[in-house]
Structures are given as C-alpha cells and as structure tokens.
C-alpha positions in Angstrom: 8.4 -41.3 -11.6 6.3 -38.6 -10.0 7.0 -37.8 -6.4 5.2 -35.7 -3.9 7.6 -33.0 -2.9 7.2 -31.2 0.4 9.7 -29.0 2.2 10.6 -30.5 5.6 14.0 -28.9 6.4 12.9 -25.8 8.3 15.4 -25.5 11.0 17.7 -23.5 8.9 15.0 -20.9 8.3 13.3 -20.9 11.7 15.4 -18.0 12.9 14.5 -14.5 14.3 14.9 -11.9 11.6 13.9 -8.3 11.1 11.8 -6.8 8.3 12.8 -4.1 5.8 11.4 -1.3 7.8 13.2 2.1 7.8 14.1 4.0 10.9 14.2 7.6 9.6 16.9 10.1 8.7 18.3 11.5 5.4 21.2 10.1 3.4 24.4 12.1 3.5 24.5 12.1 -0.3 21.2 14.1 -0.4 22.6 16.7 2.0 25.1 18.1 -0.5 28.3 17.9 1.5 29.3 14.3 0.4 27.6 13.8 -2.9 30.8 14.3 -4.9 32.2 11.0 -3.7 29.7 9.0 -5.7 30.6 10.9 -8.9 34.2 9.6 -9.0 35.1 6.7 -11.3 35.9 4.5 -8.2 32.6 5.4 -6.7 30.6 3.9 -9.6 29.9 0.5 -10.9 28.2 0.1 -14.3 26.3 -2.8 -15.9 25.3 -3.3 -19.5 21.6 -4.1 -20.2 20.7 -7.8 -20.3 20.8 -9.5 -23.7 17.8 -9.0 -25.9 17.5 -12.7 -26.3 17.1 -13.2 -22.5 14.3 -10.5 -22.3 12.6 -12.1 -25.3 12.7 -15.6 -23.8 11.3 -14.5 -20.5 8.6 -12.4 -22.2 7.6 -15.4 -24.2 7.3 -17.5 -21.0 5.1 -14.9 -19.3 2.1 -17.0 -18.1 0.2 -18.0 -15.1 1.4 -21.2 -13.4 4.9 -19.7 -13.0 6.3 -16.7 -11.3 6.5 -13.7 -13.6 10.2 -12.8 -14.1 10.7 -9.0 -14.4 14.5 -8.6 -13.7 17.8 -10.0 -14.9 20.3 -10.8 -12.1 23.9 -9.5 -12.3 25.8 -11.6 -9.8 28.6 -9.7 -8.1 30.7 -9.4 -4.9 30.6 -5.7 -4.2 31.8 -4.5 -0.8 33.5 -1.5 0.8 36.8 -3.4 0.4 36.7 -3.5 -3.4 34.3 -0.8 -4.7 32.9 2.6 -3.8 34.4 5.5 -1.9 35.1 5.7 1.8 35.8 8.9 3.8 35.7 10.3 7.3 32.8 12.6 8.1 33.1 15.8 10.2 31.7 14.0 13.2 34.4 11.2 13.0 32.1 8.5 11.5 33.0 6.6 8.4 31.0 7.0 5.2 31.0 4.5 2.4 29.1 5.3 -0.8 28.6 3.2 -4.0 26.7 4.3 -7.1 25.4 1.5 -9.3 24.1 2.0 -12.8 22.4 -0.6 -15.0 21.8 1.1 -18.3 18.1 1.2 -19.2 16.7 -0.5 -16.1 13.3 0.6 -15.1 14.2 -0.2 -11.5 17.1 -1.8 -9.6 16.9 -4.0 -6.5 19.7 -5.6 -4.6 20.4 -8.9 -2.8 23.0 -8.6 -0.1 24.8 -11.9 0.5 26.2 -10.3 3.7 24.4 -7.7 5.7 25.2 -7.2 9.4 25.3 -3.8 11.0 26.8 -2.9 14.3 24.9 -0.6 16.7 25.1 2.9 15.5 25.5 1.9 11.9 23.0 2.9 9.2 22.5 2.1 5.6 20.5 4.0 3.0 19.6 2.8 -0.5 18.2 5.5 -2.9 18.1 6.9 -6.4 20.1 9.9 -7.4 17.1 12.3 -7.4 16.3 11.3 -3.8 12.6 10.8 -4.3 12.8 7.1 -3.3 14.8 6.2 -0.2 15.0 2.9 1.7 16.3 3.4 5.2 17.7 4.1 7.5 18.4 0.4 7.9 20.0 -0.3 11.3 21.1 -3.2 13.4 17.4 -3.8 13.9 17.3 -5.0 10.3 20.0 -7.6 10.7 18.9 -11.1 9.8 20.3 -14.3 11.3 20.7 -15.7 7.8 23.1 -12.9 7.3 21.7 -11.2 4.2 19.0 -8.8 2.9 16.7 -8.4 0.0 15.5 -4.9 -1.0 12.5 -3.6 -2.7 13.0 -2.2 -6.2 14.3 1.4 -6.5 12.9 3.3 -9.5 15.3 4.2 -12.3 18.6 2.8 -13.7 20.8 4.1 -10.9 20.9 3.4 -7.2 23.2 4.6 -4.4 24.2 2.5 -1.4 25.4 4.4 1.6 26.8 3.1 4.9 27.6 5.3 7.9 29.3 3.8 11.0 31.4 4.5 14.0 33.6 1.4 13.7 35.9 0.0 11.1 34.3 -2.3 8.6 36.6 -5.0 9.9 35.1 -4.8 13.4 31.8 -6.6 13.0 29.9 -4.8 10.3 29.6 -6.9 7.1 28.3 -5.6 3.8 28.5 -7.6 0.5 26.2 -7.1 -2.4 25.6 -10.4 -4.2 23.2 -9.5 -7.0 22.2 -6.3 -8.8 18.8 -7.1 -10.4 17.9 -5.1 -13.6 14.2 -4.6 -14.1 13.4 -4.9 -17.8 9.6 -5.2 -17.6 9.0 -1.9 -15.7 7.6 -3.1 -12.4 6.8 0.5 -11.4 4.8 1.0 -14.6 5.5 4.7 -15.2 2.8 6.3 -17.2 3.6 6.9 -20.8 0.4 8.7 -21.4 -1.6 11.1 -19.2 -4.8 9.2 -19.3 -6.0 5.6 -19.6 -4.4 2.2 -18.9 -2.1 2.2 -15.9 0.8 -0.2 -16.0 1.2 -3.2 -18.2 -1.8 -5.3 -17.0 -4.7 -5.9 -19.4 -7.2 -3.2 -20.2 -10.1 -5.2 -18.8 -8.8 -5.1 -15.2 -10.7 -3.1 -12.6 -8.8 -1.1 -10.0 -9.7 -2.2 -6.5 -10.1 1.3 -5.2 -12.9 2.0 -7.7 -15.1 -0.6 -6.1 -17.9 0.5 -3.8 -18.2 -3.0 -2.3 -16.9 -2.7 1.3 -16.0 -6.4 1.5 -13.8 -6.2 -1.5 -12.0 -3.1 -0.2 -11.5 -4.7 3.2 -10.0 -7.9 1.7 -7.7 -5.7 -0.4 -5.9 -4.7 2.7 -4.8 -8.3 3.2 -3.3 -8.6 -0.4 0.4 -8.0 -1.0 2.8 -8.1 -3.9 5.3 -10.9 -3.5 8.8 -10.4 -5.0 11.0 -13.4 -5.0 14.8 -13.2 -5.3 14.6 -9.7 -6.7 13.7 -11.0 -10.1 10.2 -12.6 -10.0 6.8 -11.5 -8.6 3.5 -13.0 -7.6 0.6 -12.1 -5.3 -0.2 -13.3 -1.8 -2.7 -13.0 1.0 -2.1 -12.2 4.7 -4.0 -14.9 6.7 -5.6 -14.8 10.1 -5.3 -17.8 12.5 -7.7 -19.0 15.2 -5.8 -17.3 18.0 -6.3 -13.9 16.4 -2.7 -13.0 17.4 -1.5 -11.4 14.2 1.2 -13.8 13.3 2.0 -12.6 9.8 1.3 -15.7 7.6 1.2 -15.1 3.9 -0.3 -17.7 1.6 0.9 -17.8 -2.0 1.5 -20.3 -4.8 4.3 -22.9 -4.3 5.5 -22.3 -7.9 6.2 -18.6 -6.9 9.2 -19.8 -4.9 10.6 -21.7 -7.9 12.9 -24.6 -7.3 15.3 -22.8 -4.9 12.9 -22.3 -2.0 14.6 -19.2 -0.6 12.0 -17.5 1.6 14.7 -15.2 3.1 14.9 -13.4 -0.3 11.2 -12.6 -0.5 10.0 -9.0 -0.3 6.3 -8.2 0.5 4.8 -4.9 -0.6 1.5 -3.7 0.9 -1.0 -1.1 -0.2 0.2 -0.7 -3.8 -3.0 0.7 -5.3 -4.2 3.8 -7.1 -5.6 6.4 -4.6 -9.3 7.3 -4.8 -9.8 5.5 -8.2 -7.6 8.0 -9.9 -5.9 5.7 -12.4 -3.4 8.3 -13.6 -1.8 8.5 -10.1 0.7 5.8 -9.2 0.3 4.3 -5.8 3.2 4.2 -3.3 5.3 1.1 -3.0 7.1 2.2 0.2 5.4 -0.2 2.6 7.5 -3.3 2.4 8.8 -6.1 4.6 11.9 -8.2 3.6 12.4 -11.9 4.4 10.3 -14.7 5.7 10.3 -18.2 7.1 8.8 -21.1 5.0 6.3 -22.8 7.3 4.6 -25.2 4.9 5.0 -26.2 1.3 3.8 -28.9 -1.0 4.8 -29.0 -4.7 1.9 -31.2 -6.0 -0.6 -29.0 -4.1 1.2 -25.8 -5.3 1.1 -23.8 -2.1 3.5 -22.1 0.2 2.7 -20.7 3.6 5.3 -18.0 4.6 5.7 -16.2 7.9 7.0 -12.7 7.3 10.1 -11.7 9.1 8.3 -9.0 11.0 4.8 -7.9 11.9 3.3 -5.2 9.6 3.7 -1.9 11.4 0.5 -0.2 12.5 0.6 2.3 9.7 0.4 -0.5 7.1 -3.3 -0.9 8.2 -2.9 -4.6 7.2 -6.0 -6.8 7.5 -5.7 -10.6 8.2 -8.0 -12.5 5.9 -10.5 -15.0 7.4 -11.0 -18.4 5.8 -13.6 -21.0 5.1 -12.7 -24.7 4.4 -16.2 -26.0 3.6 -16.5 -28.3 0.6 -19.0 -26.2 -1.4 -19.5 -22.5 -2.0 -22.7 -21.5 -3.7 -22.0 -17.7 -4.0 -20.2 -15.0 -5.9 -16.4 -15.3 -5.8 -13.8 -12.7 -6.2 -10.0 -12.3 -6.3 -7.6 -9.4 -5.6 -4.2 -9.5 -7.2 -1.2 -7.7 -8.8 -1.3 -8.7 -12.5 2.0 -8.1 -14.2 3.2 -6.5 -11.0 0.6 -3.7 -11.5 -1.5 -2.0 -8.8 -4.2 -4.1 -7.1 -6.9 -5.3 -9.4 -10.2 -7.0 -8.8 -11.8 -10.0 -10.6 -15.4 -11.1 -9.9 -17.2 -14.3 -10.9 -21.0 -14.6 -10.5 -20.8 -18.4 -10.8 -20.1 -20.9 -8.1 -16.5 -22.2 -7.8 -16.4 -25.8 -9.0 -14.3 -28.7 -7.6 -11.9 -29.6 -10.4 -8.6 -31.2 -11.4 -6.0 -28.9 -12.9 -4.2 -30.8 -15.6 -0.8 -29.1 -15.3 2.6 -29.8 -13.9 4.4 -28.2 -11.0 7.8 -26.5 -11.1 9.4 -29.8 -10.1 7.6 -31.6 -12.9 4.9 -33.3 -10.8 1.3 -33.5 -11.7 -1.1 -31.7 -9.4 -3.2 -33.8 -7.1 -6.6 -34.7 -8.6 -9.6 -32.7 -7.4 -7.4 -30.2 -5.5 -8.5 -27.0 -7.2 -11.5 -24.7 -7.6 -12.4 -23.9 -11.2 -13.6 -20.4 -12.0 -15.6 -21.1 -15.2 -15.7 -17.4 -16.2 -14.9 -14.0 -14.8 -17.7 -11.5 -15.2 -15.4 -8.6 -14.2 -11.7 -8.5 -14.8 -9.4 -11.5 -15.1 -6.0 -12.7 -13.9 -2.6 -12.9 -15.7 1.1 -13.5 -15.0 2.0 -12.0 -11.6 -1.5 -12.8 -10.2 -0.2 -16.3 -9.2 -0.8 -17.0 -5.5 -3.6 -14.5 -5.1 -6.5 -15.4 -2.9 -9.9 -16.5 -4.0 -12.6 -15.1 -1.6 -16.2 -16.1 -1.2 -19.1 -13.7 -1.0 -18.5 -13.2 2.8 -14.9 -12.2 2.2 -13.3 -15.5 3.5 -10.3 -17.0 1.7 -11.2 -20.3 0.1 -8.2 -20.8 -2.3 -5.2 -19.4 -4.1 -4.4 -19.0 -7.8 -2.4 -21.9 -9.3 -2.9 -21.2 -13.0 -5.3 -21.3 -15.9 -6.1 -19.8 -19.3 -8.2 -16.8 -18.5 -7.3 -13.6 -20.4 -9.0 -10.2 -21.1 -10.3 -11.5 -24.4 -11.4 -14.9 -23.1 -11.8 -14.7 -19.3 -12.5 -18.4 -18.7 -11.0 -21.4 -16.8 -8.8 -20.2 -14.0 -7.8 -22.8 -11.3 -7.3 -22.0 -7.6 -5.8 -24.5 -5.1 -8.5 -25.3 -2.6 -7.8 -24.3 0.9 -9.8 -27.2 2.2 -7.4 -29.5 0.2 -4.2 -28.2 1.5 -5.6 -27.9 5.0 -4.7 -31.4 6.2 -4.3 -33.6 3.1 -0.7 -34.4 3.9 0.4 -35.8 7.3 3.4 -33.5 7.8 3.2 -30.2 9.6 5.5 -28.7 7.0 3.1 -29.7 4.2 -0.3 -28.7 5.6 -1.7 -25.4 6.8 -4.2 -26.4 9.5 -1.5 -26.6 12.3 -0.6 -22.9 11.5 -4.0 -21.3 10.7 -5.9 -23.3 13.4 -3.4 -23.9 16.2 -6.2 -24.6 18.6 -7.2 -27.7 16.6 -10.8 -27.3 17.5 -12.2 -28.4 14.2 -13.7 -25.1 13.1 -14.4 -24.7 9.4 -14.8 -20.9 9.3 -12.5 -18.2 10.9 -13.4 -14.5 10.7 -10.8 -12.0 9.6 -8.7 -9.9 12.0 -8.1 -6.1 12.0 -5.4 -5.5 14.7 -6.3 -1.8 14.6 -10.0 -2.4 15.1 -10.8 0.3 12.6 -9.1 3.0 14.8 -6.3 3.7 12.3 -7.5 5.1 9.1 -6.4 7.0 6.0 -8.8 10.0 5.8 -9.7 11.4 2.4 -11.7 14.4 1.4 -11.3 13.6 -2.3 -14.8 13.6 -3.8 -16.3 10.6 -5.5 -15.9 11.1 -9.2 -13.6 14.1 -8.5 -11.1 15.4 -10.9 -7.6 16.4 -9.6 -6.4 19.7 -11.0 -3.9 22.5 -10.6 -5.6 25.9 -10.8 -3.7 28.9 -12.1 -3.8 32.2 -10.2 -6.4 34.6 -11.6 -4.6 37.5 -13.3 -1.2 36.3 -12.2 1.3 33.5 -12.6 1.7 30.1 -10.9 -0.7 27.7 -9.3 -2.7 28.4 -6.1 -1.1 25.4 -4.4 2.4 26.2 -5.5 4.8 29.2 -6.0 2.7 32.1 -7.5 2.4 35.8 -7.9 0.5 36.1 -4.6 3.6 34.8 -2.8 1.4 32.3 -0.9 3.6 30.9 2.0 1.6 27.8 3.1 -1.2 25.6 1.9 -3.4 23.4 4.1 -6.3 21.0 4.3 -8.7 21.1 7.2 -9.9 18.0 9.1 -12.6 18.6 11.6 -14.2 15.1 11.8 -12.1 14.0 14.7 -12.1 14.9 18.4 -8.6 13.5 19.0 -6.0 11.0 17.8 -2.4 10.6 16.6 -1.1 11.3 13.1 1.4 8.8 11.8 2.0 10.5 8.4 0.5 12.2 5.4 -0.1 11.1 1.8 0.2 13.8 -0.8 -0.4 13.8 -4.5 2.0 16.2 -6.4 0.7 17.5 -9.7 3.7 19.7 -10.5 7.3 19.2 -9.6 10.1 21.0 -11.3 13.2 21.2 -9.2 15.1 24.5 -9.6 16.2 24.8 -6.0 16.7 22.5 -3.0 14.1 19.9 -4.1 12.9 19.7 -0.5 9.6 20.6 1.1 8.4 21.0 4.7 5.3 19.2 5.8 3.3 20.8 8.6 0.4 20.1 11.0 -1.5 22.9 12.7 -4.3 23.0 15.2 -7.2 25.5 14.7 -10.9 25.8 14.1 -11.6 28.3 11.3 -8.0 28.4 10.0 -4.6 27.1 10.9 -3.5 28.7 14.2 -0.9 26.8 16.2 1.9 24.8 14.5 2.1 21.5 16.4 4.6 19.6 14.1 6.7 19.9 11.0 9.0 17.7 9.1 11.6 19.5 6.9 13.9 18.2 4.3 11.3 16.0 2.7 12.7 15.1 -0.8 10.1 15.6 -3.5 12.2 15.4 -6.7 10.5 13.6 -9.5 7.3 12.9 -7.5 4.8 14.0 -10.1 1.6 12.0 -10.5 2.9 9.5 -7.9 1.5 9.2 -4.4 4.0 10.2 -1.7 3.8 8.9 1.9 5.6 11.1 4.5 5.9 9.5 7.9 6.7 11.5 11.0 9.5 10.4 13.2 7.0 10.0 16.1 3.2 10.0 15.9 1.8 13.5 16.4 -1.0 13.8 18.9 -3.8 16.3 18.4 -7.1 17.3 20.0 -9.8 19.0 18.0 -9.7 20.1 14.4 -6.4 20.1 12.7 -4.8 21.1 9.3 -2.2 19.2 7.2 -0.2 21.1 4.6 3.2 22.3 3.5 5.3 25.4 3.3 6.0 27.1 -0.1 9.6 28.3 -0.2 9.6 31.5 -2.4 13.3 32.0 -2.1 15.0 31.9 -5.5 15.7 29.6 -7.1 12.1 28.4 -6.5 11.0 24.8 -6.9 7.7 24.5 -8.9 6.0 22.1 -6.5 2.2 22.0 -6.3 -0.2 19.4 -4.8 -3.4 18.6 -6.6 -6.7 20.1 -5.5 -10.2 19.2 -6.5 -13.5 21.2 -6.7 -16.4 20.1 -4.5 -20.1 20.7 -5.2 -21.3 19.5 -1.8 -19.9 20.3 1.6 -17.7 23.0 3.0 -14.5 24.3 1.6 -11.5 22.7 3.3 -8.5 24.2 1.4 -6.8 27.1 3.0 -4.0 29.4 1.7 -1.7 31.6 3.8 -1.5 35.0 2.0 1.3 37.2 3.3 -1.0 40.3 2.9 -4.1 39.0 4.6 -3.1 35.9 6.5 -5.0 32.6 6.3 -8.0 32.5 4.1 -10.2 29.8 2.6 -9.6 29.1 -1.0 -13.3 30.0 -1.7 -12.9 33.5 -0.2 -9.5 34.2 -1.6 -10.2 33.2 -5.2 -13.9 33.3 -5.7 -13.6 30.0 -7.5 -15.9 28.0 -5.2 -15.1 25.3 -2.6 -12.2 22.9 -3.0 -10.1 20.4 -1.2 -6.3 19.9 -1.1 -5.3 16.3 -1.9 -3.4 15.5 1.3 -4.6 12.6 3.3 -3.5 12.0 7.0 -2.9 8.6 8.4 -4.6 8.8 11.8 -4.7 6.3 14.8 -6.2 6.2 18.3 -9.3 7.9 16.7 -12.0 9.5 18.7 -14.7 10.9 16.3 -16.5 14.2 16.6 -20.1 13.0 17.0 -23.1 15.2 17.6 -24.7 12.5 19.7 -22.0 13.2 22.3 -23.2 16.8 22.6 -26.2 18.2 24.4 -28.4 19.5 21.5 -31.6 19.5 23.7 -34.4 20.0 21.2 -32.1 19.2 18.2 -31.5 15.6 19.4 -31.6 13.0 16.6 -32.6 9.5 17.7 -31.9 6.5 15.6 -33.1 2.9 15.9 -32.5 0.1 15.7 -28.8 0.4 16.2 -27.0 -1.8 15.0 -28.8 -1.4 11.7 -29.8 -4.1 9.2 -31.6 -2.7 6.2 -33.4 0.4 7.4 -33.2 3.1 10.1 -36.1 4.7 11.9 -35.3 8.1 13.3 -37.0 10.8 15.3 -36.4 14.6 15.1 -38.1 17.6 16.5 -38.8 19.2 13.1 -41.1 18.0 10.2 -40.3 18.5 6.5 -38.0 17.2 3.8 -34.5 16.5 5.0 -31.3 15.5 3.2 -29.9 12.4 4.9 -26.3 11.4 4.1 -24.3 8.4 5.2 -20.5 8.6 5.6 -17.9 5.9 6.4 -15.1 6.2 8.9 -12.8 7.6 6.2 -15.2 10.5 5.6 -16.3 9.2 2.2 -20.0 9.8 1.4 -21.6 6.4 0.8 -24.9 7.8 -0.5 -27.5 10.5 0.2 -31.2 10.7 -0.1 -34.1 13.1 0.6 -36.4 11.7 3.3 -39.7 13.0 4.5 -40.2 13.6 8.2 -43.8 13.6 9.5 -44.9 13.7 13.1 -41.2 13.9 14.0 -40.5 10.5 12.5 -38.8 9.3 9.3 -37.4 6.1 7.8 -34.3 5.6 5.7 -34.2 2.3 3.7 -30.9 1.0 2.4 -30.9 -0.3 -1.2 -27.6 -2.2 -0.6 -26.0 -3.8 2.4 -23.0 -2.0 3.9 -19.8 -3.6 5.1 -19.8 -4.3 8.8 -18.5 -1.4 10.8 -19.3 2.1 12.1 -20.9 4.9 10.0 -22.2 8.4 10.4 -25.7 9.6 9.5 -26.0 13.3 8.8 -29.4 15.0 8.7 -29.8 18.5 7.1 -33.1 20.2 7.3 -34.1 23.9 7.3 -30.6 25.1 8.1 -29.9 22.6 10.9 -27.3 19.9 10.6 -26.9 17.0 13.1 -24.8 13.9 13.0 -25.4 10.5 14.7 -23.1 7.4 14.7 -24.6 4.0 13.9 -23.3 0.4 13.5 -24.1 -1.9 10.6 
C-alpha cells in the first residue's frame, strides 16, 4: 500500500549549529617542526580500496532520480585515544595528528561522529602536499548534534590535526566515524590538457561561457550538495518574501535517501571554471557543512534545507527568486553539477509542460499525478546523474521547479521531469511538507518573488582576463624561466594593476598557477600595493601561502582581515630567488585592446610594465581580487568642463542618446561591473549628438559606457 511520506519530526534538528567555515592559520604539520609525527606507524591508518564489485554496482546505478554515489564509506572509530600521535608543543599546547590513507582514492572526506572543541582549540584537515586545507576549525564550528561532515580533500591521503590547551578528557571530543573513499573522482583532475573537463557528458556547456546575464546571476544561487560524504546532487539557494537572507536550499527529496540526515550535508558554492577556460579547475573551497530539514515530502520528491550558517560575504551568494504561476510560456533553463562536475547550463526553447512523472520515490511510493514540469527537449546541454535537485528557471530567472528525474542524455536530450514549485507550495497541509510557510512567511498570497543579492552588487570578483583570451606562460627572451616566475632577470615581484575603483576593501585574491614545481619551501607571499603608474606602497601581504600541486587549478587566498584601499591598487606575489627555487608562475594573457596592466619588479631598473620591459606587447596577469564596499572611478564624478559626456535616458531600455562636444566617429564600449567588455561599436556623432542602439537586452544592473574619440577618453555610468 502506497503512503504519502513526509518528515514531521524536526525538533531534533531545529538546533543552532555553525557552518564549515575556516578561521585562518597554518597547520603545524606544514611548518616543518612537527611533520615527523605523522610519518610513524602509529600516526597512520591505512584502508584498502573498495571492492571492484561495489564500484561496478554503483556505476551501473548511476542515473537521475537517485543521488549519485561517488564514495565508499569505511566505518571506523578513530580518536586521539586509539590512533595517531600526541605530543606537547613548545608553547605547552597539545598536538594530535593522524594521517589517513585510502589507497587509490581520488579524494577523501570525513564524517565525525563526535566533534566538540573547547575555546582555544583548533582542527585542520589537509592533504600532505598542503595545497588543500580545511580550517582552522574552532569552537565556532561546534554543532549541537555533536558531529561534523567535511568537504572532500583531494588525493588518497588526508591529515587530521588538533591543537588545544586542555586535555582531551576535559571537554574536547573528537571521534571520526567514517572515512569516505572517492572512487568516481569528484574533483575531476584533467587527464588531458585540452577538451572535456571532468566526467560529465561532452554536450554540456560551462556556465561561465554564457553571455546571458540572467543565467550567470542565477548561477550564483546554485550549489553542489554532498550527502553523507558519499553521494552528491545539486541545489538552489532560495529567497523568501522577507528578503532576510535565511539560507534555504531547495533540492530533491531523493537526494537525502532514506536516512534523512541533513546534518551530514555539505554545500559547495562557486564551483565553476574561471572565465570560460575549461582547462582550469575551479576552486571548491567555499563550503558550508550541516543543515536543518525544514520541509520534505517523499511523493513530491523535494527537500527544503536551511543551511547551518549564512554564506559569508565573500561567497557572493545570490538568493533565487520564484514564480508559482500555473503556466510558463517562455524559455526555461537549468544550472547544475552533472556527475559532480563544475556548473553546467541546459537551455530549452520550448515551454515547460504540466505532466505526471511515472516513477517511484526512494521509499517506493509513486509520485503525485500532475506534480511535475516536463522538458520535452533541451536545445543546449542536458542533465545527468548528480544534476538531481537542480532548479528549473523561467526566462526571467525565477525558480519554477527542481529536477526529479528523466531520461535526457547527450545523445537524446529529451524528457526531463522537474517537480513543480507551485505543486509543493501548499499541496499538503503540514508545515513540514510544504514550502510556502518558509518562502512566503508573510502569507500575503503573492505568486512571484524577486531574487535577493545581500551585497547589492557591491562585492565583486574583478577580472581583466580578455574574452576569448588564451592563458600562457611566456619564456624570457634570450634567457631562462618565465616572466611571471623565477628567471634569468631575477624578477622579484609580479603584479596586476586595478585602476577602475576609487575605494573599497579586498577580501582575497584568486590566482591561476600555470607552473608549479616545488624545489624549496612550496610557499608564496601574496601582496597588495597602492600606486598609480606602478606599485609603490605595500599595504598588505600574506606569507606562507601553500602552493604545492596547484597547477591549472584556481586558488583562492583570503586575507585574515579585509584590506582597505583608496585609489588604484596592484595585486601580485613575491618571487623567492633563494636556492632551492620553486618554479611557480601564474598565467598571463596577451591583450589587443586596452592598456597593459602586468608589471614586473626588475632588480636592475625597478618596476616596469611588461610591455616596456619585454617589448612583447600588452598583457594581463591572471590574478583577480575579490572586492567589497566598492566605489567606482567614474568620469561623471570629475569636472571635465568641455569634455562632459551626457547620457539619456538613464536608466536605459534599448538605446542611449548621448551628447558630446566633439563630432566625428567614436568607439563606444560598454563594460559590466566586473570590468568585462560587453560589446563595442563605432558610432557617428553629428551636431554633438549620437545614438547607441543595443541589439540585445542586458541584465538589470549598473554598467559603464566609455567613449573614445580623437585621443579623448571619457566614461559614464548608466543603469539598465
């Protein structure tokens, strides 16, 4: 007999918990003095690979309509009392280290059955090379349910390190309950230099290659959902009618399986390739661990989770809006993590159709009739295992459903089924089995809710990487080494100039290493300078940044505190030429338009532009700052007298009329807030008037129009 299963016992999960957000610092094992402890026999625990039959069985069951299993759990009880090595540090604190190896694992993640830290304690989880570190975890990461789930750490070895001032018998509790062996390669290391990234189908489109602003904005609400350390799906961060940023994530009910353990869920944001460069792996460092289960219905195949913490500002998370109307006669799209890969985009040019999905839930129940949207065919991309739970968006970018299952593949992209948001809205009478009480707490009967950007477009990742650019490492003319790494010129520092901003704060820096051979310390120092024509005053640096193994993988370096600046600034790094030298170099890219922004510190001549020093033309250094509290440099704020550029109407719909003091043919370029050129066009100016007509609509927001004519260049801000 079928039954309608809904989860109503929430009191055991309605507890205050903290997310998996690190609090800085460097593990002792990466500082040299204490790394010998984890090399002893007692300091190690080894696991054999999972049986081939288990891997084969789970690979065979890889399909939509069920969470995609990527890891095999080794159930254990590992604690400082029965494993690892404990010693007393020079400052009197205790240090416990445990090295875990699971032969052949692509990554390892841990489930702590017990995790409670006293004030002053810290825990780090990292791989031996040190290029991936979780932590420091502190008492702020304690959860009332008493455990912790971690994000996957690349490689087949992981080190757990605890530092504390008290005995482990005086409050602190650490017990690892599961060591999960990744056999599908969730991190998708590149086996070839070019081409398909990860294990998802070749027909998928990377989200960051899209020029549609709505798609890109929606992508900031999409997260990877890892359940129990062994299975993964996709989810969407949802806005509510109070616009208060409560972090609700909507995903498929079948993603939680039959155990319904929301505390073991890890959410990973911003896992995507940078600047449409599919050979560069995106960072998976922005994660939150644990959640509450707010609403669930088995026969409607949905789960509404509330993450254990609000996404930090630097996640730049966007809360998706929603639309619960019964019909949608427009283009639909979905953004998802197929096979755990980076964000992909699927687009259908046909209307979503009301439909019945003839399939069974994880509890064996039939899905409610007429509770799904049917996507008859994808015109771009598709979905696959791991996409489950991803949102379906209408043409305006509002969430209207979530993926339940279907049969679409790259070779036959037809018939996918998404649970209808308007069906799960209030179909069931219980608050724990409907979403309206959570997403519309005002209860005012609205059918559409706009999305919510808590940073209001004032926290952005700035990029100078040119559209269609090619990342490269350039060898020194007539010498050895790369210009952005150790070389015969003995370059001491490399920097990228940013002069678009009047003021703000820098949270961190993304960098894209193209070469990384560790011969020395394996560390690099990240720097920020102020200056106009070249770096002048060092305003911040972060030393000891571990860069081992970080080739063709995006690295995010966060500063301990946001760094405030005023006026142009430079981000870069120091090159340590002391033997033995690490061969570390960040990608650069040539630019055909715009000014050179890559600068090199030559010990003989001081700071010079790359163009002047090498004669190779203009270039950029692929380092991208994460900037908040932004105030833009805008020529409309400066007294240009006769050079004044006047735009109208502002806000803009489909054309801009402008007035300027000079007649002739001018080059008009439009840039978004990230400094990316949207398009450029030559426009005639006659009797001091010109018109720029837009061929395509832009995403709502702020843009810059730049006019270049007869050696003059002026910029004006406008709103779309």
